[in-house]
Residue, then its C-alpha position, 0 to 999 in steps of 0.5 A: m360717713r367715712s371717706l373713700k380715702k379712709l377705705v383705701a387706707l385700710g388697704l387690701s388690694t391684691a393683684l388677684a382681687f383686682t383682676l377678679a373685680a375687673c373681670n366682673d366689670n367687663e361681664k356686667s353688660s346688661s346692668d348699665d343699660v337696663e330698662k325697667g318694666d319687662k326688659q331683661v335685668t342682669l344682677d351680678f351676685w358674689t358669694f363665698g363658701a357652699t351656700g346653694y344660692e345658685d339653685l335658689a337663683k334659678a328658682y327666682e329666675e323662673e318666677n321672674p323671667n325678666v331677671k337674670i342672676k349671675v352667681r359667682a362663688a369664691e373662697t372667703a378671703e378672695h371674695h372679700d379682697a375682690l369686693f374691697t378692691a372694687l369698692s376702692a376703685g369705684s368700679g367693678a363691684p357686683d349688684i349684690s354681695m355677701l359679707e361675712i360677719d367678721q368682715l362686716d365692720r371693715f366694710k361699714t367704714a365705707q357705708d357710703r359705697f352701699e345702699n341703705l337697705y332701710d331706704l329700700g323697705a327693709k324696715d318692713i321685714k325687720d320683725q322676721y329676724l333675730d334682733w341681735k342678728w338684725n342689729t349687727g347689720e346696722n351702723n352705730s346710730g341704727d339708721f343705716l342697714i348694710g345687709l339683710p341677715t342670712d345664716i348664723g352660727p350659734k354655739a353649743l356644747y359638742y360632747r363625746v358620749d363614750v368619754f362622758e360615759e367613762a367619766g360617769l357623767p350623763t350622756d342624754p343631751d337634756e341631762v348634760a345641759k342641766l348638769i353643765s349649766t354654769p361656768e363652775a359646773f363646766e369646770e367640775a365636769g372637766l375635772k371629772v373627765k380628767e380624773q376618770t379617763g385621763k383625757v382633757f375636757i376641751d381641745s385647746i386654749e383658744m376654745a377655752f378663751r372663747a368660752y367667755l369672749d364670744a359672748a361679750q358684746e364689747t371686747f378689744l376695741n370700742p367704735e372709736g377704735e380705742l383699746l379697751l384691754e386696760e379698762s376695769g371689768n374688761a370682758v377680754k381679761e375675764a376670758f383670759d383669766y378663765a382660760v388660764k384657770l382651766n389650763d391650770l386645772g389640767i383640762v385643756g388640750k393642745f389640739e389646735m382647731w383644723s390641724p391634722e392632730w385636732a382632726n384625728a382627736v375628733n375621730k379618736g375621742e382624745f378630748a371630751a368636748e368642743l365649744g362649737a358653732g352649728w356649722l361645725k357639725g357639717w365638718m364632723e359629718g364629712n370628716a370624722t367618719e370614725a366617730i359616727g354616733k359618738w358625739r351629741v350636742a347640748t346647750l351651753p351655760s348662758e354665760f357662754a351663749a354666743n354666735w360664731g359665724g354667719s353672713f349678710i347680703a349687701i347691695p353696693k351703691e354702684t348697682k343700677n338696679a337697686k330695686e330689683a337687687y333688693e327684691f331678690v335679696q329679700w326673697l332669698v333670705s325669707p324664712d321659706n328660703q332659709i329652711k331650704s338653705f338649711q336643708s341643702k347646705g346646713l346654713f343655720p336660719s336667722a329667722p325664728s319662724v323657721y325654728e317652728m317648722d316641722e321639717f326643721k324640728s324633726n331633722e335628725d342627724e345620723f352622725f349624732g346618734g339620731q339626735a335632732t340637733a337643730p332645736v339645740f342650736a335654735k335655743a342657743a340662738q335665742d339665748i344670745n344677748g345682743a350684737v357684738y362689736k368687733g371693729e377693723k383691728y379685732f383679729p390682729v389684737y385677738q391674735e396678740v392675746l391668744n399668743a400670750l395664752k399659748n405662751v402660758q400653756s406651752k412655755g409655762a410663762d407668767p400670765n400677768k406678764e403675758w397679759e401686760d406684754a399683749i397690751k403693749r403689742s396691741k398698742d403698737l399695732l394700733k399705731r401702725 
């Protein structure tokens, strides 16, 4: 169990975050002096993004009139900084909080600041969720569960129908999945698009890198915080080399995700395919209005089967109402409510029983030409091999390797030298 000193040393303590945490501490008027039974219990619930949990909380209050749930939504970074500050200060944390999957390892270092959900009965519902998702919420020894599973982000192949058609490739999702079933077939399809249309196959060197990277269970660091990049057979090196290979073939674009140029390229069909998670279709539907009916979704080669995104819901130790908090969270992430979150906000379920519900399977997407995309992502979710360990310094090290790849693509730099330089920079980063 890591100490609070370790937590503070990790150090995210912005003035805004502290203010938010302090405000919350003042608001928790009825949590500190709660009486059990039919007396009122107030639960502060911190969320981020567009979850629709406010509506579900109201439904829970109607079923449980002695429980009041105060939902606060914030931007992702602001949310996690505020929670980190509250935990560091030892006061001001909510009764319940969402944790984004890429932030999870950072908070696992302070598991003593959270309730162990196994102590509250979580083992009883473990079999309702995907194994890899559930296991991600555990500590390394598997005896502490920091959060219950919410949504996930299984990856699939988004492809442009008109570009595939011009290249002489199949356009039916099942036929595309059958054709592009291996990394080698992925390359061949990319070359055909380039030769027949003059367009790149995928949008960026980063997405080429993430093809193999996101599927790896061990990447930059081990649980002890040691760098793995120089080890034989390291998955990051395989992903790096594959991205270099695709770039050398001339099938990788320079459209950086979320940039205006990338958004325009999605609309105009300036690249043929994207390796994206289920949540990307929500962005497309709202922002690529010129491309309605022109995109489809197929499963990726099994070597690329991976998760990108998703969350957990945790209960900080500071709460005076752990039992009531757990009962609400268990209800909130149940299969019956995961289908509601999927229908209202597109949160992709982590409970496989939802995949068999008619309202899930028949959910057609107008943007994707009437294709029912949910079953594609459901298959992708079940193809994922296991939990992925990232660690506290994952993203800084990731950025060093990505910068190396960008130098290879934009400057024509030597890949081997860039790889070695990225290792040196990563080592320096870990010493700080």
